N, C-alpha and C positions, 0 to 999 in steps of 0.2 A: 504495500499499500502506499503510495507516494506522500509525505510528510511535508505538511508545510511551514515553514516559519511565522514568527508574527508579521514580519515585516511584508512577506508576501501578500497580507491581508489588506494591505493598505490598496488593493487594486480597485475594494470596494469606495466609491467618490464618496468626499464627506459627505456631498449634498444629495447622497441617496441614503445614507443611512439613517434605521428606525429609530433607534433606541439610545436616550437618555435616562441615566440611574441616578435616584436619590438615596443613600441607602444609610442608615442610622443606626446603632448597637450593634456591631458586627465587624470583623475580621476580614478584610483582601488580602489573597493570597495566591501565591500560584501553585498547581499540583499538577502534575501530570502532564504540561504544556500546555493547561489552560488558569484560565484565570477565575478565581472562584472568589465568595463571599462564604463567614462559616456563622453560623448564629446558633444562640443557643436560647430553646424554648421554658417556660417554665415547667413544662410537665417533663420533658427531659432534661433537665439541670440536675437533680438531684442524682439521676444517672450513668449523670458523665456524658452522655450522646451529645451528637454537634453534628448542627443540617448543615450540608454544603450545596449553595445554587450557583450553577455556572454564571460567569457573564461575557455574554459570546461579544468580544471586543471589536471582532471585523465587522460588526454591522450598529457601532458604537460611537455616539461623536464624543459623549460629555460624560463624563463622571463627577456628579456630588459627593464628598463625604461628608455628612453631620456630624452630630452629636453622637461619642461613643463608638467613633471608628478607628481603627487601623488599618495600614496597610504596609505590606513586603514592600521590601526592595527588588527582588523577583516580579514582584506581579507591578511595581511602577516601570522596571524593563521592562516585559511585554506590551504595558500599554503605550511607554512609549514608541515601542517598535511599530505599533497598530495605529500610531496617530491618533490617540485620544486623549482628550483635555480631560486634567483631572483638576478639582476644585477641592476646597476644603472652604465650608460653609459653618453658620449657622444652624438650629432645629429649622425643619422642613424647608429646606433650602433656599432660607432666606437669615442674612447677617440676624444675632440675638438682638446686635444695636445698630444705628442706622452709620455711624462711621464706622464699623468694621465691614468691610469687603473682604468677597470672597477672593483668597488666593491662586490665580489659576498657574498652574503647570504645565507648560506647557514642550512637545516632545522635543527635542532639541537635534532636530534633523538639519544639514544644511541645504538641501535637496529641495527645494520648493522653488513656485516661480517666482521670476525678479520682476514680468512683466508687468503686472499689475501694480506694485510698487514703485516701478520709474512713471507710470502714467497717471497714479496719485501724485506724485511729486510736482511731476510736470505743471499742474494747475494749482496745487497747494498752496504756493510758496505768493501765488499773486492773490491779494486780499478781494478781487473780482472777480476773479473764476471760481475764489471757495468760496463766495457769497452763492455764485449762480448754481456752484455744488449743492451748499445747502438747501436753495428753493427747490432742486430736482429731489431732491430728497423728502422734502415736505410734500409735495406733489404727491410723487409715488407713494407713500404711505397712506393716502389719501385716495387715492385709483386703487390700492388695495382693499381698503376698508370695503369700500362702495362694491368692489367684485365680491367678496366674500360674504358681507351680507346680502346681498343681492342673492347668492346661489345657495346660502345654506339654509337647508331646511329648516335644521333644527332650530336656530337663531327666529328665523321667520315664527315656529311657534310659537315661540316665547314673547311676542310680541314686539321684535325688532324689525321698523319699519323705513328703509330709505325714502319712503315718501314722505316721509312727515314733513310738515310743512316747517316745523321749528328747526330739525336736521337741515334743510336745504338751505335756507336761512345763512344758519353757522357756515354751512361748504362755500356756501358762495361768499360769505366776506373771511373768512379761510383765502381763498384762491386769490379776491383782487388783493388784500393786505400783503401777503406772499407775494405776489407780483410785485408791489409798489415798496417790498421791503429795500433799507438803502444799508443794514447791518445787521450782523447775525442778533442782536436783543432785540430788533424786530421782529425776527422771527421766532424767537424762545416765548417772545410776549403773545403772539399767533396763536403758537402752539399751544400755550397754556389756556388762552381763552377757549381754543377749542377740545381741549381735552377737559376745560371745567362743561363744556354745555355736553360733550359724550355722558357724564358722572351723571349729570342732571336726568340726562333723557334717560339713562338706564336704571338710575333709581325709579325715575318712574314708570320706565317698564314692567318692573316686576313687585314694585310695591313697598320699596322701603323709602321709608319718609326720615328726611331729615337729614341725609346722608351728608355727611364733610369728610375730604379726604384728610387722612390721619395717619403719619408713616408708623404710628405705632396703637395696634389692636390689641383687644386683649379677650375675643371671642365670646363675649356675653352676651352679645345680640348678631343678629345680620346685618348694623351697620358696620361694628367691628368686625364681623366676619368680613364683609366685601372689602376692607381696608388689608386684611391682613392675605387674602385669595390676589389681590391685587400686587401685595409687595412680592407672594412668591411667586407667580406666575411672571413678573416683571424681572425676576431672577433667573428664570428658566430662560426665557427670551434673550438676557444678557449671556447665557451659557450658550447659543445658539451663536449670536453675534461674536463672542470670543472667537469660537471655534471655524467662522465666516474667514473672520480678517486673519486667524494664524495659517488656514490654509490658503488663504492669497498670499503670503509674507507681506500683511500691510499693518505696520506697527500700531498701537489703540493711541497714539497721541495724536497722531495725524486729524485730527476733529474736524467736522468741516462745521458743526451746530454749537456743540457744550463747549468751544471755547480752548483755545491753547493751554489753560493753566492746567487740567484736569489731566492725567497720565493715561487714563485709559478712559476719555470721554469717546472717543469714536466706538465705542464697544456700546456707549448708548446710543449715538445718532442711527447704527445698526438696527438694536432691537427696538428702537422707534418705530421702524417700517414696519413690524406687525404686532407692537401692543396694544394698540386700541383696536384691532381688528379683531382679535383672536383673545386677548387676556380680559380685557377688560369687561366686553359682553359677558363673558362666562366665568369671573368674579364675581358678579351680581345675582347672575342666574343661580351657581353654587350657594351663593351665600343665603339666597331666598328660599332653597331646599335643605338647608342647614349640613350639607355636605360635610364631608369628615375633608381635612387637609388630604389624605390621601385618593378620595375620589376625585376632589377639583384638579391635581396637577395629573391625574390621569386624563380624566376629560380636555386638559388641556392640551396636554402633551399628544392625545389624540388627535386633537384640533389641527398642531404643527403639521400633525403630516397628512392630514385630509388635504389639507388647504397649502401644501409643498411651501411651509415657511421660508425653511432652510433654502431649498433649492431660488423662491425670491429673493432672500437676501443676498445669497451669490451672483443670480442675476445681475441684482442692481449694483451690487460693487463692482463687478466687473465691467458691466457697461459705462460706469462711471471713469471709470479707470483708463478703458479702452480707448473710450470718446475720447478723453484728452489728447493719447495717445497720435488719434487721428487726427487732430484739429493741427499738429503738428506740422 
């Protein structure tokens, strides 16, 4: 039987990989040429029995390690060879405190494409071109939202309708102000205004009264749960964005929206492409249904797959980089 090394597994494109894992209270290790995680349940702890579960690293983009986890050097070696990003985070995939960021461990392969970085740098140092790139990101994120909300039958059944006059007015204002923006701060203000309108619309759609965006929730009620799910889903989107940028070889500091003072700002820019379309509505829907954290996570990850969110990120970033090359 022919044997495959972990590096052979990178034949599966990252944009086509299906899995993102969040693990807690377990040990990740290498065993018999596979990466496994080991857990102990209350029922078998006294007997000293362990349960092993395989992680299909060839089809995995991101591995998030939460509370009570550890990982062996051998497992990290195999994950790196297969091109899997590994991050340590707080409980539920979200940092325990907003000041605490996920620390990404990226495989240190030097054999990644350089054409996208070259194209990115051709426009990035020009203030006007960087502003135009930011506008492209903003228009693209809204186009994606309109496309997803139009075809997703589950969202329609929950009352999310693009034909709503308030939404259409908000979208038109967003386009007008985006086109007229003369600096990044104008775009950030316009983005914040649209997101606030989307929060209000989503809360009304699922009958959550008095919603206010807070980055610290306590899960006491649906309002708090919606905030918790928004935080959680956003960090899942950050994981996809970090994976996209690593594969394309573009450093996270070359942001177009969130300013040059934040080292990981481009991750936020790319994650914003999908957050409003997928994370936002399902955070409110799952809060209304009093879903568990795991149920919400499974729902959002399934929607990422259904709507090819990672593919969309790759296509958008690659198009912007190669377009800049073509203009020269």
